[in-house]
C-alpha positions in Angstrom: -72.6 28.6 -134.8 -71.1 30.7 -137.6 -71.9 34.0 -135.7 -70.3 32.6 -132.5 -67.1 31.6 -134.3 -67.1 35.1 -136.0 -67.2 36.7 -132.5 -64.6 34.4 -131.1 -62.2 34.9 -134.1 -62.8 38.4 -135.4 -59.5 38.5 -137.3 -59.8 35.0 -138.8 -59.8 34.2 -142.5 -62.9 34.1 -144.4 -62.8 30.3 -145.3 -63.1 29.6 -141.6 -66.8 30.6 -141.7 -67.7 27.5 -143.9 -64.8 25.2 -143.0 -65.5 25.0 -139.4 -69.2 23.9 -139.7 -68.1 21.4 -142.4 -65.4 19.9 -140.2 -67.9 19.7 -137.3 -70.5 17.8 -139.4 -67.8 15.4 -140.7 -66.7 14.7 -137.1 -70.2 14.2 -136.0 -70.9 11.8 -138.9 -67.7 9.8 -138.2 -68.7 9.6 -134.5 -72.1 8.5 -135.4 -70.9 5.8 -137.7 -68.3 4.6 -135.2 -71.0 4.4 -132.4 -73.4 2.4 -134.7 -70.7 0.0 -135.6 -69.9 -0.6 -132.0 -73.4 -1.0 -131.1 -74.1 -3.5 -134.0 -71.1 -5.6 -132.9 -72.0 -5.4 -129.1 -73.6 -8.3 -127.3 -76.5 -6.2 -126.5 -77.8 -5.9 -130.0 -76.3 -9.2 -131.3 -78.6 -11.1 -133.6 -81.2 -8.4 -134.2 -79.9 -7.4 -137.6 -79.2 -4.2 -139.4 -82.8 -2.9 -138.7 -81.6 -2.2 -135.1 -79.4 0.5 -136.5 -82.4 2.1 -138.4 -84.4 1.8 -135.1 -81.7 3.7 -133.3 -82.2 6.6 -135.8 -86.0 6.6 -135.0 -85.1 6.6 -131.3 -82.8 9.5 -131.9 -85.7 11.6 -133.4 -88.0 10.5 -130.6 -85.4 11.5 -127.9 -85.2 15.0 -129.7 -89.1 15.3 -129.4 -89.1 14.1 -125.7 -86.3 16.5 -124.9 -88.3 19.4 -126.3 -91.5 18.2 -124.4 -89.6 17.9 -121.1 -87.7 21.2 -121.3 -90.3 23.4 -123.1 -93.6 21.9 -122.2 -93.1 20.5 -118.7 -90.2 22.9 -117.9 -88.1 20.2 -116.3 -84.4 20.9 -115.5 -81.8 19.3 -117.8 -80.8 16.6 -115.4 -84.5 15.5 -114.9 -85.1 15.8 -118.6 -82.5 13.0 -119.3 -84.2 10.9 -116.6 -87.5 11.6 -118.2 -86.2 10.4 -121.6 -84.7 7.3 -119.9 -88.0 6.3 -118.5 -89.8 6.3 -121.9 -87.6 5.9 -125.0 -84.6 4.1 -123.2 -87.0 1.9 -121.3 -89.1 0.9 -124.4 -85.9 0.0 -126.4 -84.5 -2.0 -123.5 -87.7 -3.9 -123.2 -88.0 -4.7 -126.8 -84.2 -5.9 -127.0 -84.9 -8.0 -123.9 -87.9 -9.6 -125.6 -85.8 -10.5 -128.5 -83.0 -12.0 -126.4 -85.3 -13.9 -124.1 -87.6 -15.2 -126.8 -87.5 -19.0 -127.5 -89.1 -20.5 -130.6 -89.6 -23.8 -128.7 -91.6 -22.1 -125.9 -93.3 -19.3 -127.8 -95.2 -16.5 -126.1 -95.2 -16.9 -122.4 -97.1 -14.8 -119.9 -93.9 -12.8 -118.9 -93.2 -12.0 -122.6 -96.7 -10.7 -123.1 -96.5 -8.5 -120.1 -93.1 -7.1 -121.4 -94.6 -6.6 -124.8 -97.5 -4.7 -123.6 -95.5 -2.5 -121.4 -93.1 -1.6 -124.2 -95.9 -0.7 -126.6 -97.6 1.4 -123.8 -94.3 3.4 -123.5 -94.2 3.7 -127.3 -97.7 5.2 -127.3 -96.8 7.7 -124.7 -93.6 8.6 -126.5 -95.6 9.1 -129.7 -98.1 11.3 -128.0 -95.4 13.5 -126.4 -93.8 13.8 -129.9 -97.1 14.9 -131.4 -97.6 17.6 -128.6 -94.1 19.0 -129.2 -94.6 19.2 -133.0 -94.6 22.8 -134.4 -97.7 22.3 -136.6 -100.5 19.9 -137.4 -98.7 18.6 -140.5 -95.8 17.4 -138.4 -97.9 15.9 -135.6 -98.7 12.5 -137.3 -95.3 12.1 -138.6 -93.4 12.6 -135.3 -96.0 10.6 -133.5 -95.3 7.7 -135.8 -91.5 7.6 -135.5 -91.3 5.8 -132.1 -93.9 3.3 -133.3 -91.9 2.6 -136.5 -88.7 2.2 -134.6 -90.3 -0.3 -132.2 -92.0 -2.0 -135.1 -88.6 -2.7 -136.8 -87.5 -4.7 -133.8 -91.0 -6.2 -133.4 -90.6 -7.8 -137.0 -87.4 -9.5 -136.0 -89.0 -10.8 -132.8 -91.9 -12.3 -134.7 -89.6 -14.0 -137.2 -87.6 -15.5 -134.4 -90.8 -16.9 -132.7 -92.2 -18.0 -136.0 -95.8 -18.2 -134.8 -97.4 -17.3 -131.4 -98.7 -20.2 -129.3 -102.4 -20.4 -128.9 -102.4 -22.3 -125.5 -102.7 -19.1 -123.4 -105.8 -17.7 -125.0 -108.1 -19.2 -122.5 -106.4 -16.9 -119.9 -107.4 -13.8 -121.8 -109.2 -11.4 -119.4 -112.0 -8.9 -120.5 -111.1 -5.4 -120.9 -111.5 -2.3 -123.2 -108.9 -3.5 -125.7 -110.4 -6.9 -125.9 -113.9 -5.3 -126.2 -112.7 -3.0 -129.1 -111.1 -6.1 -130.9 -114.2 -8.2 -130.6 -116.5 -5.5 -131.9 -114.1 -4.8 -134.9 -114.0 -8.5 -135.8 -117.8 -8.8 -135.3 -118.5 -5.7 -137.6 -116.3 -7.1 -140.4 -117.8 -10.7 -140.0 -121.2 -9.2 -140.4 -120.2 -7.3 -143.6 -118.6 -10.4 -145.1 -121.7 -12.5 -144.3 -124.0 -9.7 -145.8 -121.9 -10.0 -149.1 -121.8 -13.8 -149.0 -117.9 -13.9 -148.9 -115.5 -16.2 -147.1 -112.5 -14.4 -145.4 -110.3 -17.7 -145.8 -111.0 -17.9 -149.6 -108.3 -16.7 -151.9 -109.0 -14.3 -154.9 -108.6 -17.1 -157.5 -111.3 -19.3 -155.6 -113.7 -16.4 -155.3 -113.3 -15.9 -159.1 -113.9 -19.5 -159.9 -116.8 -19.8 -157.6 -118.4 -16.7 -159.3 -117.9 -18.2 -162.7 -119.6 -21.4 -161.6 -122.5 -19.5 -160.2 -122.9 -17.3 -163.3 -122.9 -20.6 -165.4 -125.5 -22.2 -163.2 -127.6 -19.0 -163.4 -127.5 -18.9 -167.1 -128.3 -22.6 -167.6 -131.2 -22.1 -165.2 -132.5 -19.3 -167.4 -132.1 -21.4 -170.4 -134.2 -24.1 -168.7 -136.9 -21.8 -167.8 -137.0 -20.6 -171.5 -137.1 -24.1 -172.7 -139.9 -25.1 -170.2 -142.1 -21.9 -170.7 -142.3 -22.2 -174.5 -145.9 -21.2 -175.6 -147.8 -24.0 -177.3 -149.6 -21.6 -179.6 -148.9 -18.2 -180.9 -148.2 -16.0 -183.9 -145.2 -16.8 -186.1 -143.6 -13.6 -185.0 -143.9 -14.5 -181.2 -142.4 -17.9 -182.1 -139.5 -16.5 -184.0 -138.9 -14.0 -181.0 -139.0 -16.9 -178.5 -136.6 -18.9 -180.7 -134.1 -16.1 -180.9 -134.3 -15.6 -177.2 -133.6 -19.4 -176.6 -130.6 -19.2 -179.0 -129.2 -16.2 -177.2 -129.6 -17.9 -173.8 -128.1 -21.1 -175.1 -125.1 -19.2 -176.4 -124.6 -17.4 -173.1 -124.9 -20.6 -171.2 -122.4 -22.4 -173.4 -119.9 -19.6 -173.0 -120.4 -19.5 -169.2 -119.9 -23.3 -169.0 -116.7 -23.1 -171.0 -115.2 -20.3 -169.0 -116.1 -22.0 -165.7 -114.1 -25.2 -166.7 -117.1 -27.3 -165.9 -116.0 -30.1 -168.3 -112.4 -30.3 -167.0 -112.6 -29.5 -163.3 -114.6 -31.8 -161.0 -114.9 -29.1 -158.4 -116.4 -26.6 -160.8 -118.9 -29.2 -162.1 -119.9 -30.1 -158.5 -120.4 -26.4 -157.7 -122.5 -26.0 -160.8 -124.8 -28.9 -160.0 -125.1 -27.8 -156.3 -126.1 -24.3 -157.5 -128.6 -25.6 -160.0 -130.1 -28.0 -157.3 -130.6 -25.0 -155.1 -132.3 -23.0 -158.0 -134.5 -25.7 -159.3 -135.6 -27.2 -155.7 -136.1 -23.9 -153.9 -139.9 -24.6 -153.9 -139.3 -28.0 -152.2 -137.1 -26.4 -149.6 -139.8 -23.9 -148.9 -142.7 -26.5 -148.7 -140.7 -29.0 -146.8 -142.1 -30.4 -143.6 -139.3 -29.8 -141.1 -141.0 -32.0 -138.5 -139.8 -35.0 -140.7 -136.2 -35.2 -139.9 -135.3 -38.1 -142.3 -137.0 -36.2 -145.2 -135.0 -33.0 -144.3 -131.8 -34.9 -144.2 -132.5 -36.5 -147.4 -133.3 -33.2 -149.1 -130.1 -31.6 -147.7 -128.0 -34.5 -149.1 -129.6 -34.2 -152.5 -128.9 -30.4 -152.5 -125.3 -31.1 -151.6 -125.0 -33.9 -154.1 -123.4 -35.9 -151.4 -123.5 -39.4 -153.1 -121.7 -38.1 -156.2 -119.0 -36.4 -154.1 -118.6 -39.5 -152.0 -118.1 -41.7 -155.1 -115.5 -39.3 -156.5 -113.7 -39.2 -153.1 -114.0 -43.0 -152.8 -112.5 -43.5 -156.2 -109.7 -41.1 -155.5 -109.1 -42.8 -152.1 -109.1 -46.1 -153.8 -106.4 -45.1 -156.3 -104.3 -43.7 -153.5 -104.9 -46.8 -151.5 -103.8 -49.0 -154.5 -100.7 -47.0 -154.9 -100.0 -47.3 -151.1 -100.5 -51.0 -151.3 -98.1 -51.3 -154.2 -95.6 -49.3 -152.4 -96.1 -51.4 -149.2 -95.8 -54.6 -151.3 -92.5 -53.4 -152.7 -91.3 -52.5 -149.2 -92.4 -55.8 -147.9 -90.4 -57.7 -150.5 -87.3 -55.6 -149.7 -88.0 -56.3 -146.1 -88.2 -60.0 -146.8 -84.9 -60.0 -148.7 -83.2 -58.1 -145.7 -84.8 -60.5 -143.3 -83.5 -63.5 -145.2 -80.0 -62.0 -145.2 -80.3 -61.2 -141.4 -81.5 -64.8 -140.9 -78.6 -66.3 -142.8 -76.2 -64.0 -140.6 -78.1 -65.1 -137.4 -77.6 -68.8 -138.5 -73.9 -68.2 -138.9 -73.7 -66.6 -135.6 -75.6 -69.4 -133.9 -73.2 -71.9 -135.6 -70.2 -69.9 -134.2 -71.8 -69.8 -130.9 -72.4 -73.5 -130.9 -68.8 -74.1 -131.7 -67.8 -71.9 -129.0 -70.0 -73.7 -126.6 -68.5 -77.1 -127.7 -65.1 -75.6 -127.2 -66.2 -74.6 -123.6 -67.5 -78.0 -122.9 -64.3 -79.7 -124.0 -62.3 -77.3 -121.9 -64.5 -78.1 -118.8 -64.0 -81.8 -119.5 -60.3 -81.3 -119.8 -60.4 -79.3 -116.5 -62.3 -82.1 -114.8 -59.8 -84.7 -116.1 -57.0 -82.5 -114.9 -58.5 -82.4 -111.4 -58.9 -86.1 -111.4 -55.3 -86.6 -112.5 -53.0 -86.8 -109.6 -49.8 -86.6 -111.5 -49.9 -83.0 -112.7 -52.0 -81.3 -110.2 -50.9 -77.7 -110.0 -49.7 -77.1 -113.6 -52.5 -79.0 -115.2 -55.2 -77.4 -113.2 -53.7 -73.9 -114.0 -53.7 -74.8 -117.6 -57.3 -76.1 -117.5 -58.4 -72.9 -115.8 -56.7 -70.8 -118.4 -58.3 -72.9 -121.2 -61.8 -72.6 -119.6 -61.2 -68.8 -119.3 -60.1 -68.7 -122.9 -63.3 -70.6 -123.9 -65.4 -68.2 -122.0 -63.7 -65.3 -123.7 -64.2 -67.1 -127.0 -67.9 -67.5 -126.3 -68.2 -63.7 -125.5 -66.2 -62.9 -128.6 -68.5 -65.2 -130.7 -71.5 -63.5 -129.1 -70.1 -60.1 -130.1 -69.3 -61.3 -133.5 -72.8 -62.6 -133.8 -74.3 -59.3 -132.9 -72.0 -57.5 -135.1 -72.8 -59.9 -138.0 -76.6 -59.2 -137.5 -75.9 -55.4 -137.5 -73.7 -55.8 -140.5 -76.4 -57.9 -142.3 -79.0 -55.2 -141.6 -76.8 -52.4 -142.8 -75.8 -54.6 -145.8 -79.4 -55.3 -146.8 -80.0 -51.6 -146.8 -77.1 -51.0 -148.9 -78.0 -53.8 -151.2 -81.6 -52.1 -151.7 -79.9 -48.8 -152.4 -77.4 -50.3 -154.8 -80.2 -52.1 -156.5 -82.0 -48.8 -157.0 -78.9 -47.1 -158.2 -78.2 -50.1 -160.5 -81.7 -50.0 -162.0 -81.2 -46.2 -162.8 -77.7 -47.0 -164.3 -79.3 -49.8 -166.4 -82.1 -47.5 -167.6 -79.5 -44.8 -168.5 -77.3 -47.3 -170.2 -80.2 -48.8 -172.2 -81.1 -45.3 -173.5 -77.6 -44.6 -174.4 -77.1 -48.0 -176.2 -80.4 -47.4 -178.1 -79.1 -44.0 -179.2 -75.8 -45.6 -180.2 -77.5 -48.3 -182.1 -79.6 -45.8 -184.0 -76.4 -43.8 -184.8 -74.7 -47.1 -186.0 -77.7 -48.0 -188.1 -77.5 -44.6 -189.8 -73.8 -45.0 -190.3 -74.3 -48.4 -191.8 -76.9 -47.1 -194.2 -74.5 -44.4 -195.3 -71.6 -47.0 -195.7 -73.9 -49.2 -197.8 -74.8 -46.3 -200.2 -71.0 -45.3 -200.3 -70.1 -49.0 -201.2 -72.7 -49.1 -203.9 -71.2 -45.9 -205.4 -67.7 -47.3 -205.1 -68.6 -50.6 -206.8 -70.2 -48.6 -209.7 -66.9 -46.5 -209.8 -64.8 -49.6 -209.6 -66.7 -51.3 -212.7 -66.1 -48.1 -214.6 -62.4 -48.2 -213.6 -62.1 -52.0 -214.7 -63.7 -51.2 -217.9 -61.3 -48.4 -218.6 -58.3 -50.7 -217.5 -59.4 -53.3 -220.0 -59.8 -50.9 -222.7 -56.3 -49.4 -221.9 -54.8 -52.9 -222.0 -56.3 -53.6 -225.4 -55.1 -50.2 -226.6 -51.6 -51.0 -225.2 -51.6 -54.3 -227.1 -52.7 -52.5 -230.2 -49.9 -50.0 -229.8 -47.4 -53.0 -229.4 -48.5 -54.4 -232.8 -47.9 -50.9 -234.3 -44.6 -50.9 -232.8 -43.8 -54.2 -234.2 -44.5 -53.0 -237.7 -42.3 -49.9 -237.2 -39.4 -52.1 -236.3 -38.5 -54.1 -239.5 -34.9 -54.8 -238.2 -36.2 -57.7 -235.8 -34.9 -61.1 -236.6 -37.0 -63.6 -238.2 -36.9 -66.2 -235.4 -38.3 -63.8 -232.9 -41.9 -64.1 -233.8 -41.9 -68.0 -234.5 -39.6 -68.8 -231.4 -37.8 -71.5 -233.5 -33.8 -71.8 -233.6 -31.4 -69.1 -232.5 -32.5 -65.6 -233.0 -29.1 -64.1 -233.4 -26.1 -65.4 -235.5 -23.5 -64.4 -232.9 -23.4 -67.0 -230.0 -22.4 -64.3 -227.6 -25.3 -62.2 -228.6 -27.6 -65.2 -228.4 -26.6 -65.8 -224.8 -27.1 -62.2 -224.0 -30.6 -62.5 -225.6 -31.4 -65.5 -223.3 -30.0 -63.6 -220.4 -32.2 -60.6 -221.2 -35.3 -62.9 -221.5 -34.5 -64.6 -218.1 -34.2 -61.3 -216.4 -37.5 -59.9 -217.8 -39.3 -63.2 -216.7 -37.7 -63.2 -213.2 -38.8 -59.6 -212.6 -42.2 -59.8 -214.3 -41.1 -57.2 -216.9 -40.2 -54.6 -214.2 -36.4 -54.6 -214.9 -33.9 -55.4 -217.6 -30.2 -56.0 -217.6 -28.1 -52.9 -218.1 -25.5 -52.2 -220.8 -22.7 -52.4 -218.3 -23.9 -55.7 -217.0 -24.0 -57.2 -220.5 -20.6 -55.8 -221.4 -19.0 -57.4 -218.2 -20.9 -60.7 -218.4 -20.2 -61.4 -222.2 -16.9 -59.6 -222.7 -18.0 -56.8 -225.1 -17.4 -53.1 -225.1 -20.1 -50.7 -223.7 -21.1 -49.3 -227.1 -21.7 -52.8 -228.5 -23.6 -53.7 -225.3 -25.7 -50.6 -225.7 -26.6 -51.7 -229.4 -27.4 -55.2 -228.1 -29.7 -53.7 -225.6 -31.6 -51.7 -228.2 -31.9 -54.7 -230.5 -33.2 -56.9 -227.7 -35.9 -54.3 -226.9 -37.0 -54.2 -230.5 -37.0 -58.0 -230.8 -39.0 -58.3 -227.5 -41.6 -55.8 -228.8 -41.9 -57.8 -232.0 -42.3 -60.9 -229.9 -45.1 -59.5 -227.9 -46.8 -57.9 -230.8 -46.8 -61.4 -232.6 -48.5 -63.0 -229.4 -51.4 -60.3 -229.4 -52.4 -59.4 -233.0 -54.3 -56.2 -233.6 -57.2 -58.2 -234.9 -57.7 -59.8 -231.4 -57.3 -56.4 -229.7 -59.9 -55.0 -232.0 -62.3 -57.9 -231.3 -61.8 -57.5 -227.5 -62.7 -53.8 -227.5 -65.9 -54.6 -229.4 -66.7 -57.4 -226.9 -66.1 -60.5 -228.9 -62.5 -61.8 -228.1 -61.4 -65.0 -230.0 -61.1 -68.1 -228.1 -57.2 -68.4 -227.8 -56.7 -65.1 -226.1 -56.9 -64.7 -222.4 
């Protein structure tokens, strides 16, 4: 292409030699992507999936191979080469797409689908063969031959997933032929190989491993048994020790094999072990058995298969399953009885409504008859009676419909009640669990609060002791204050007669005591209050207030002597002190 462009444009720029091929490649990629998107969105490939686009790529490679085969090997003209490709690749893709679109999972593989399927794969085989013939070397032959088959296989996978599983009803119509002969010979050869190796094709790898472990355990136990039975009665001490070591070695191997085979925990493994040991130990009985005695043969076969033990195990398992099913059936029966009782009550209510409707109809008919017999209001009363009869019939129909609706409602209500009961039971279980957890948390908090209360009571006792000590110390300090104030009057401590010589000051003193008593010692009259109340100046009132304080301190100190405070601190207060 580059040489052709160079000849067409001899005076062109140098970058045109690489820009033109690049632009051509980009245009080809864009066109291919557009075509693939249109094909994917078309109704022809709808539902097949993205693998259809990949299959189209394989078809394009196959078309290239067929084009070369048609033009170079068969030497067909170009127009006939296009028709040749259409007969093979286009036909096979059309058949596969038609198979996918016509497939119905409910019907499965019909005879027509099988015919289309075989025809499509025959065309695929021819296409692969022609691609292999057109390949340039032997390395490319298998690859090019596999491309059409891979493209068809991508659509085959989607076809099989749509049909899920092929129907087996048409296998009776299979006709003999070379393909059928090859398939049967292949299956027969592999079946003979599996039978020769003692393998089961339906067995999984884990089942094969467990069966092998059970057989190994049975074989080692059988060898240990032979060693124990064939112990020589007499012999040298050396031979006895050798036989003892051999028995110990066989015993250890048998124990390991039994442990690895899970004989003690798996009933199936233990049953396989017993069956294998039965065949090993009773091989002579099988060889010497008289096969003309059919009952003896059957009995020996049952003994080898350990049939009674298996039946007991299966019977116990079936009995447990039957008991569980019986319990579930009993619970369902109780629920059905409750629903039936509810429905019976609804039916009874419907019958009562129906009876009432019938009584109403009877009364209406009686009224109609009476109206017919009455000559006075013939036309009007007859019309009214007919209307009432029609209303009664309508009421009866409504009652019947209501009864049916009540029955249906009762059934649905019974089902809802059962579901609500199950939901309520779950909620009660959940609430019980939550309340139990909450109770445990509250108990923990109560224990913490009890410990905290004890600690606070201890601290409170200590604080009370300190308060008592502080009170006694305060009283002691008051006594000291009384001794430091010798100017207090004589009558203050004794409380007899007037304390002050001045009547105005005596009244001020009484007012001072009254104020202290009324406020529990929290407040005292001010100097301005004393000056205004008793007609003295402010300076004299302040002196009064200082003298009143000293007198009150002496009075308090006289009521609580220091000796009493000293005895209270030591824990022995006198009787007169409270």
